[in-house]
C-alpha positions as CSV (number, residue, x, y, z in Angstrom):
1,M,79.6,-144.3,-0.8
2,K,80.1,-147.7,-2.4
3,D,83.0,-149.8,-1.1
4,E,86.2,-150.2,-3.1
5,V,86.9,-153.6,-4.6
6,R,89.7,-155.0,-2.5
7,F,89.9,-158.8,-3.3
8,A,89.7,-160.6,-6.6
9,D,87.9,-163.6,-5.0
10,R,87.7,-165.5,-1.7
11,T,90.8,-167.5,-2.5
12,Q,92.9,-164.4,-2.8
13,A,91.3,-163.0,0.4
14,G,92.2,-166.2,2.2
15,R,95.8,-166.0,1.2
16,Q,96.1,-162.4,2.3
17,L,94.4,-163.3,5.6
18,A,96.9,-166.2,6.1
19,V,99.8,-163.8,5.9
20,R,98.4,-161.7,8.8
21,L,97.6,-164.8,10.8
22,R,101.1,-166.3,10.4
23,E,102.4,-163.3,12.2
24,L,100.6,-164.4,15.3
25,G,102.8,-167.5,15.7
26,L,99.9,-169.8,16.4
27,V,100.7,-173.2,17.8
28,D,98.5,-176.2,16.9
29,P,95.5,-174.2,15.7
30,V,92.3,-175.5,14.3
31,V,90.7,-173.5,11.4
32,L,86.9,-173.4,11.3
33,G,85.1,-171.8,8.3
34,L,81.6,-170.4,8.3
35,P,79.6,-172.0,5.5
36,R,79.3,-171.4,2.8
37,G,81.3,-168.3,1.8
38,G,83.8,-168.5,4.7
39,V,85.0,-172.0,3.8
40,P,87.0,-171.1,0.6
41,V,88.7,-168.4,2.7
42,A,89.4,-170.8,5.6
43,A,90.8,-173.4,3.3
44,E,93.6,-171.1,2.2
45,V,94.3,-170.2,5.8
46,A,94.4,-173.8,6.9
47,R,96.7,-174.7,4.0
48,A,99.1,-171.9,4.9
49,L,99.1,-172.7,8.6
50,H,99.3,-176.5,8.1
51,A,96.2,-176.7,10.3
52,P,93.1,-179.0,10.2
53,L,90.0,-177.5,8.6
54,D,86.4,-178.0,9.7
55,V,83.2,-176.0,9.5
56,I,81.3,-174.3,12.3
57,V,77.7,-174.2,11.2
58,V,75.6,-171.2,12.1
59,R,72.4,-169.6,10.8
60,K,71.1,-166.0,10.8
61,L,67.7,-165.5,12.3
62,G,66.0,-163.0,10.0
63,V,63.0,-160.8,11.0
64,P,59.9,-162.7,9.5
65,F,58.8,-159.8,7.3
66,Q,62.3,-158.6,6.6
67,P,64.6,-161.7,6.4
68,E,67.7,-159.8,5.5
69,L,67.6,-158.0,8.9
70,A,69.1,-160.2,11.6
71,M,67.4,-160.5,14.9
72,G,69.9,-163.0,16.0
73,A,71.7,-166.2,15.0
74,I,72.0,-169.8,16.1
75,G,74.8,-172.4,16.0
76,E,75.5,-176.0,16.8
77,D,75.0,-177.4,20.3
78,G,72.0,-175.1,20.8
79,A,74.0,-171.8,20.8
80,L,71.8,-168.7,20.4
81,V,72.5,-164.9,20.1
82,V,69.5,-162.5,20.2
83,D,69.6,-158.9,19.1
84,F,67.0,-157.6,21.5
85,D,67.2,-154.1,20.0
86,V,66.0,-155.5,16.6
87,V,63.4,-157.7,18.3
88,R,62.0,-154.8,20.2
89,A,62.1,-152.4,17.2
90,T,60.3,-154.8,14.9
91,A,57.8,-156.1,17.5
92,V,58.6,-159.7,16.8
93,T,56.6,-162.0,19.2
94,D,58.0,-165.0,21.0
95,R,56.0,-167.3,18.8
96,E,57.3,-165.6,15.6
97,F,60.8,-165.9,16.9
98,E,60.3,-169.6,17.7
99,Q,59.0,-170.3,14.2
100,V,62.0,-168.7,12.5
101,E,64.4,-170.5,14.9
102,S,62.8,-173.8,14.3
103,R,63.0,-173.4,10.5
104,E,66.7,-172.4,10.7
105,R,67.6,-175.2,13.1
106,A,66.3,-177.7,10.6
107,E,68.4,-176.1,7.9
108,L,71.4,-176.0,10.3
109,A,71.1,-179.8,10.9
110,R,70.8,-180.5,7.2
111,R,73.9,-178.5,6.3
112,T,75.9,-180.2,9.1
113,R,75.0,-183.6,7.7
114,T,75.8,-182.5,4.2
115,Y,79.2,-181.1,5.0
116,R,80.5,-183.7,7.5
117,G,78.5,-186.8,6.7
118,D,79.4,-189.5,9.2
119,Q,82.7,-187.7,10.1
120,P,82.9,-186.4,13.7
121,G,83.8,-182.7,14.1
122,I,87.4,-181.9,14.9
123,S,88.2,-181.7,18.6
124,V,88.9,-178.1,19.7
125,A,89.3,-178.8,23.4
126,G,92.3,-177.0,24.8
127,R,93.3,-175.6,21.4
128,T,93.5,-172.3,19.6
129,V,90.5,-171.9,17.2
130,V,90.6,-169.6,14.2
131,I,87.0,-168.8,13.0
132,I,86.9,-167.4,9.5
133,D,84.2,-165.9,7.3
134,D,84.4,-164.0,4.0
135,G,83.4,-160.8,5.9
136,V,81.2,-159.5,8.6
137,A,78.3,-157.1,8.5
138,T,76.4,-157.2,11.8
139,G,78.6,-159.8,13.4
140,S,75.7,-161.9,14.7
141,T,76.7,-165.2,13.1
142,A,80.4,-164.6,14.0
143,R,79.5,-164.1,17.7
144,V,77.5,-167.4,17.7
145,A,80.4,-169.2,16.1
146,C,82.8,-167.9,18.8
147,R,80.4,-169.0,21.5
148,V,80.1,-172.6,20.0
149,A,83.9,-172.8,20.0
150,R,84.2,-171.7,23.6
151,D,81.5,-174.1,24.7
152,R,83.5,-176.9,23.0
153,G,86.5,-176.1,25.2
154,A,88.7,-173.9,22.9
155,S,91.4,-172.3,25.0
156,R,91.7,-169.3,22.6
157,V,89.3,-168.0,20.0
158,I,90.4,-165.8,17.1
159,L,87.9,-164.3,14.7
160,A,89.5,-163.5,11.3
161,V,87.8,-161.9,8.3
162,P,89.0,-160.1,5.2
163,V,86.5,-157.3,5.4
164,G,84.0,-155.6,7.7
165,P,82.7,-152.2,8.6
166,P,84.8,-149.7,10.5
167,G,85.2,-150.6,14.1
168,T,84.9,-154.4,13.4
169,E,87.8,-155.4,15.7
170,A,86.5,-153.3,18.6
171,D,82.8,-154.4,18.1
172,C,83.7,-158.1,18.1
173,A,86.2,-158.0,20.9
174,D,83.6,-159.2,23.4
175,A,83.2,-162.4,21.4
176,A,86.8,-163.4,20.6
177,D,90.2,-163.2,22.3
178,D,91.6,-161.7,19.1
179,V,89.9,-160.2,16.1
180,V,91.7,-159.7,12.7
181,C,90.0,-157.7,10.0
182,L,92.1,-156.8,6.9
183,H,89.9,-154.2,5.4
184,T,87.4,-151.7,7.0
185,P,86.4,-149.3,4.3
186,P,84.7,-146.0,5.3
187,G,81.0,-146.0,4.5
188,F,81.0,-149.8,4.4
189,F,78.2,-151.0,2.2
190,A,78.3,-154.8,1.9
191,V,80.8,-157.6,2.1
192,G,80.2,-158.6,-1.5
193,S,81.0,-155.2,-2.9
194,C,84.6,-155.6,-1.8
195,Y,85.1,-158.6,-4.0
196,A,85.4,-158.6,-7.8
197,D,84.1,-162.2,-7.8
198,F,81.6,-162.9,-5.1
199,R,79.6,-165.7,-6.7
200,P,77.6,-168.0,-4.3
201,V,79.4,-171.0,-2.9
202,S,77.5,-174.3,-3.1
203,D,77.2,-177.1,-0.6
204,A,79.1,-179.3,-2.9
205,E,82.0,-176.9,-3.0
206,V,82.1,-176.8,0.8
207,A,82.0,-180.6,1.0
208,D,84.8,-180.9,-1.6
209,L,87.1,-178.5,0.3
210,L,86.6,-180.5,3.5
211,D,87.3,-183.7,1.6
212,R,90.5,-182.2,0.3
213,A,91.5,-181.2,3.8
214,R,90.9,-184.7,5.1
215,G,92.9,-186.1,2.2
216,R,96.0,-184.1,3.2
217,G,95.8,-185.2,6.8
218,G,93.9,-182.1,8.0
219,W,91.5,-184.2,10.1
220,T,94.3,-186.1,11.9
221,V,94.7,-184.6,15.3
222,D,96.4,-185.7,18.5
223,R,93.3,-185.7,20.6
224,P,90.4,-188.2,20.3
225,A,87.3,-186.8,18.6
226,D,85.2,-187.8,21.6
227,D,86.8,-185.0,23.6
228,V,84.3,-182.8,22.0
229,T,81.4,-184.9,23.4
230,R,83.0,-185.0,26.9
231,R,83.6,-181.3,27.1
232,A,80.5,-179.9,25.3
233,P,77.3,-179.2,27.2
234,R,74.7,-181.9,27.0
235,D,71.9,-180.0,25.4
236,G,68.6,-181.6,24.4
237,D,64.9,-181.7,24.4
238,V,63.2,-183.4,27.3
239,V,59.7,-184.2,28.5
240,V,59.0,-183.3,32.1
241,Q,56.2,-185.3,33.8
242,A,54.4,-182.8,36.1
243,D,50.9,-182.7,37.6
244,H,49.9,-185.7,35.4
245,V,50.8,-183.9,32.1
246,A,53.8,-184.1,29.8
247,L,55.5,-180.7,29.5
248,P,58.2,-180.1,26.9
249,G,61.5,-178.6,28.0
250,R,65.2,-178.2,27.2
251,L,67.9,-179.4,29.6
252,T,71.5,-178.2,29.2
253,L,74.2,-179.7,31.4
254,P,77.8,-178.7,31.3
255,A,80.3,-181.6,31.8
256,A,80.4,-181.1,35.5
257,P,77.5,-178.8,36.4
258,G,77.9,-176.7,39.6
259,G,74.2,-176.8,40.1
260,I,70.9,-176.7,38.1
261,V,68.7,-173.7,37.6
262,V,65.1,-174.4,36.8
263,F,63.3,-171.6,35.0
264,A,59.7,-170.7,35.9
265,H,58.2,-168.6,33.0
266,G,55.5,-166.2,33.7
267,S,52.6,-164.3,32.0
268,G,52.1,-167.0,29.4
269,S,55.7,-167.1,28.3
270,S,57.3,-170.5,27.3
271,R,60.6,-172.2,27.2
272,H,61.2,-170.4,23.9
273,S,61.4,-167.0,25.5
274,P,64.5,-165.2,24.1
275,R,65.1,-163.3,27.3
276,N,65.0,-166.3,29.6
277,R,67.1,-168.3,27.1
278,Y,69.6,-165.5,27.0
279,V,69.9,-165.7,30.8
280,A,70.1,-169.5,30.6
281,D,73.0,-169.2,28.2
282,I,74.9,-166.9,30.6
283,L,74.4,-169.4,33.4
284,S,75.4,-172.3,31.2
285,R,78.7,-170.5,30.3
286,A,79.3,-170.1,34.0
287,G,79.2,-173.9,34.4
288,L,75.6,-174.2,35.6
289,G,73.0,-176.5,34.2
290,T,69.6,-175.1,33.1
291,L,66.1,-176.5,32.6
292,L,63.6,-174.5,30.7
293,F,60.2,-176.0,30.4
294,D,56.6,-175.0,29.8
295,L,54.6,-174.7,33.0
296,L,51.4,-174.8,31.0
297,T,50.2,-176.9,28.0
298,A,49.2,-175.1,24.8
299,E,45.6,-175.6,25.6
300,E,45.9,-174.3,29.2
301,E,47.7,-171.1,27.9
302,R,44.5,-170.1,26.1
303,L,42.8,-169.4,29.5
304,R,44.4,-166.3,30.9
305,S,43.5,-167.2,34.5
306,N,45.9,-170.2,34.4
307,V,48.8,-167.8,34.2
308,F,47.8,-166.5,37.7
309,D,47.1,-169.9,39.2
310,I,50.2,-169.7,41.4
311,D,49.5,-172.9,43.3
312,R,49.2,-174.9,40.1
313,L,52.4,-173.4,38.7
314,A,54.3,-174.0,41.9
315,E,53.1,-177.7,42.0
316,R,54.4,-178.2,38.5
317,L,57.7,-176.6,39.4
318,R,58.0,-179.0,42.4
319,D,57.2,-181.9,40.1
320,A,59.9,-180.8,37.7
321,T,62.3,-180.6,40.6
322,A,61.5,-184.1,41.6
323,W,61.9,-185.2,38.0
324,L,65.4,-183.7,37.9
325,R,66.3,-185.5,41.2
326,D,65.3,-188.8,39.6
327,Q,67.7,-188.4,36.7
328,P,71.1,-190.0,37.3
329,A,73.0,-187.0,35.8
330,T,71.3,-184.4,38.0
331,A,70.3,-186.4,41.1
332,S,72.9,-184.9,43.5
333,A,73.2,-181.4,42.0
334,P,71.9,-178.4,44.1
335,I,68.9,-176.8,42.5
336,G,68.0,-173.1,42.1
337,Y,64.9,-171.4,40.7
338,F,64.8,-168.5,38.3
339,G,61.4,-166.9,38.0
340,A,60.0,-164.1,35.8
341,S,56.7,-162.3,36.3
342,T,54.1,-164.7,37.8
343,G,56.7,-167.5,37.5
344,A,58.7,-165.7,40.3
345,A,55.7,-166.2,42.7
346,A,55.5,-169.8,41.7
347,A,59.2,-170.3,42.4
348,L,58.9,-168.8,45.8
349,V,55.8,-170.9,46.7
350,A,57.6,-174.0,45.5
351,A,60.8,-173.1,47.4
352,A,58.7,-172.6,50.6
353,H,57.5,-176.2,50.7
354,P,59.0,-178.0,53.7
355,D,60.7,-180.6,51.5
356,A,61.8,-178.3,48.7
357,N,65.6,-178.1,49.6
358,I,66.2,-175.3,47.1
359,A,69.6,-173.7,47.2
360,A,68.7,-170.2,45.8
361,V,65.9,-168.2,44.1
362,V,66.2,-165.3,41.7
363,S,63.3,-163.2,40.5
364,R,63.6,-161.0,37.4
365,G,60.8,-158.5,37.0
366,G,58.8,-160.8,39.1
367,R,55.6,-160.6,41.2
368,P,56.8,-162.1,44.5
369,D,53.8,-160.4,46.2
370,L,51.6,-163.1,44.6
371,A,53.4,-165.7,46.7
372,G,51.4,-164.3,49.7
373,A,52.0,-166.1,53.1
374,A,54.6,-168.4,51.5
375,L,57.1,-165.6,51.5
376,A,57.7,-166.0,55.2
377,E,58.4,-169.7,54.8
378,V,61.1,-169.4,52.1
379,R,64.5,-170.5,53.3
380,A,66.5,-170.3,50.1
381,P,68.6,-167.1,49.7
382,T,66.5,-164.9,47.4
383,L,67.5,-162.2,45.0
384,L,64.9,-159.8,43.6
385,I,65.9,-158.0,40.4
386,V,63.7,-155.1,39.3
387,G,64.0,-152.4,36.6
388,G,64.4,-148.9,37.9
389,R,61.7,-147.6,35.7
390,D,59.2,-150.4,36.5
391,D,57.6,-148.3,39.2
392,V,54.6,-150.4,40.1
393,V,56.5,-153.8,40.2
394,L,59.4,-152.2,42.1
395,E,57.0,-151.1,44.9
396,L,55.4,-154.6,45.0
397,N,58.9,-156.1,45.3
398,R,59.8,-153.8,48.1
399,R,56.7,-154.8,50.0
400,A,57.3,-158.5,49.4
401,Q,60.9,-158.2,50.6
402,T,59.7,-157.1,54.0
403,E,57.8,-160.4,54.3
404,L,60.9,-162.6,53.5
405,R,62.7,-164.2,56.5
406,C,65.5,-165.7,54.4
407,A,68.8,-164.1,53.3
408,N,67.7,-161.7,50.5
409,R,68.6,-158.7,48.4
410,L,66.8,-156.3,46.1
411,E,68.8,-155.2,43.1
412,I,67.5,-152.3,40.9
413,V,68.8,-152.2,37.3
414,S,69.0,-148.6,36.4
415,G,67.0,-147.5,33.3
416,A,65.2,-150.8,32.9
417,T,61.5,-151.2,32.4
418,H,59.5,-154.4,33.1
419,L,60.8,-156.5,30.2
420,F,64.4,-155.3,30.5
421,E,64.4,-154.3,26.8
422,E,66.7,-151.3,27.1
423,P,70.3,-151.8,25.9
424,G,72.5,-153.4,28.5
425,T,69.7,-154.0,31.1
426,L,69.1,-157.7,30.4
427,E,72.9,-158.2,30.5
428,S,73.0,-156.6,33.9
429,A,70.2,-158.7,35.2
430,A,71.8,-161.9,33.9
431,A,75.1,-161.0,35.5
432,L,73.4,-160.4,38.8
433,A,71.6,-163.8,38.6
434,R,74.8,-165.6,37.6
435,N,76.7,-164.2,40.6
436,W,73.9,-165.1,43.0
437,F,73.6,-168.7,41.8
438,E,77.4,-169.1,41.7
439,R,77.5,-167.9,45.3
440,F,74.8,-170.2,46.7
441,L,74.6,-173.2,44.4
442,S,78.1,-174.2,45.2
443,R,77.1,-174.7,48.9
444,P,75.4,-177.8,50.3
445,T,71.8,-177.1,50.9
446,A,70.2,-177.6,54.3
447,H,67.8,-180.4,55.0
C-alpha cells in the first residue's frame, strides 16, 4: 500500500515538527540537520525555537552491488554503525566494506567543507541537541548522528522527524533520549511518498540556509567553539613502528581516557574489521582509548602461515605497546589487550612477557591454546569470551583456562557461533569486554 501524502514540502513539515517540539519546553537547544534533505526541515525548527542551526554530516554505507541497501553508516569524528545482519546476509567482505567506507568518508569530508567552510561547528557540550531529518527509513544514519552528538558532549539528544515507518519511536529509542515522529503510516513505503514536493536539495541550498542562520545570530553561543575539540575524542590515523616495519593504525582517545585497549586482530583481519571496530566504539563510549592497527603488512598477509606466527604477532604487539608508552598523551595510561582468533594468542604471549605490565586481557572467539607455555606466565586478569555454538573453540578455551594462573573467567555467549554474527551476540560480547576493562584498567598495574 502506497503511503498517503502528508506534507506539502519540507518547509511545511518543519513547521509542523516545530509545533510538537515546542511542547517539550526545551532550554537552550541546538538544532542539527542531516544534509541534505533534513536541513530545510531543521531550519524551520531552529527558527521557531530561536535556536542555533548547524549540520551533522553522516553518510549511508550501501552494499556494493546494491547501494540502496544500507549495511551501515558513518559520521563525523570517525563514528560508525554497522548492520551486521545485512553484512552477513549479503556476504560483504572486510575489504569491500573498507572500500565503501573510504569512498563515503571522502564524500563526508567534502560536504563538511562545503557546508561550513572555515566556520567551526557549534559547541553542543552540555546542551540539548535536536537532530532532524526529513524522515527515516532504516534509521542507520539517524543512529550515527545521535552517536556523534553524544561523543561531542551533548547532555540530551532528541531525534525528530516528520515521517517514518510504524514503530519508529520505539526502534530508535536506543539511540536518542527522546524520539519524535509525526507520521507513521501503515505499510510505510518511502519517505518521499509522504511529500507532495520532495525535490532534491542541493549543497548550495544547504549552505544558504546555514548562512541565513548565522546572519540572524544562530551561530552565536555562550560557550567557546573549542569546547567541541576539548570534549570530543581525539581520533586519527597513526603509524606504529613495530618490528622494523611501519604499521598503519587508528588511535582514539577520549578527553581523559580511563585506559587504552590495544586490539590484536587475528586470521588475517585488519584494523578495518567491522566487528572489532564495533567493540572499539563501545569501549570508546565508556571512556576508554583504543588502538586498532595492522599486525601484518599487506605483503605479509598474502602468506597464510604469517597469521599463525604467534611469536611475531606478539612481538609487534609489544612494540606497539612501547610506542604508546612513548606518546605524551598515553604514556601513563594503563593498557589492556583485546584479541580475536590468533590475535588472542598473541595478546596472551605479549602479556606474559616479564616487562609487559598489562592491566587486563580479553579474548573474543580466540585461540588462547596457541599461546602454549606462556599461559602460565600471564599475570593480567584474563577474560575468555566464546560463542555457545562454537564447539571446537569452546573446548580449546576450556583447556587453555586450566593453564592460566592469573585471575580469569570464561564467559559463554548463548547462541553465538565463531564470528558472533547472530543478532545481539556481538553486543553481548562487547558489553562483557567493556565491563572487564572498566573493572581492571582503572586499577594501577603491578610492576
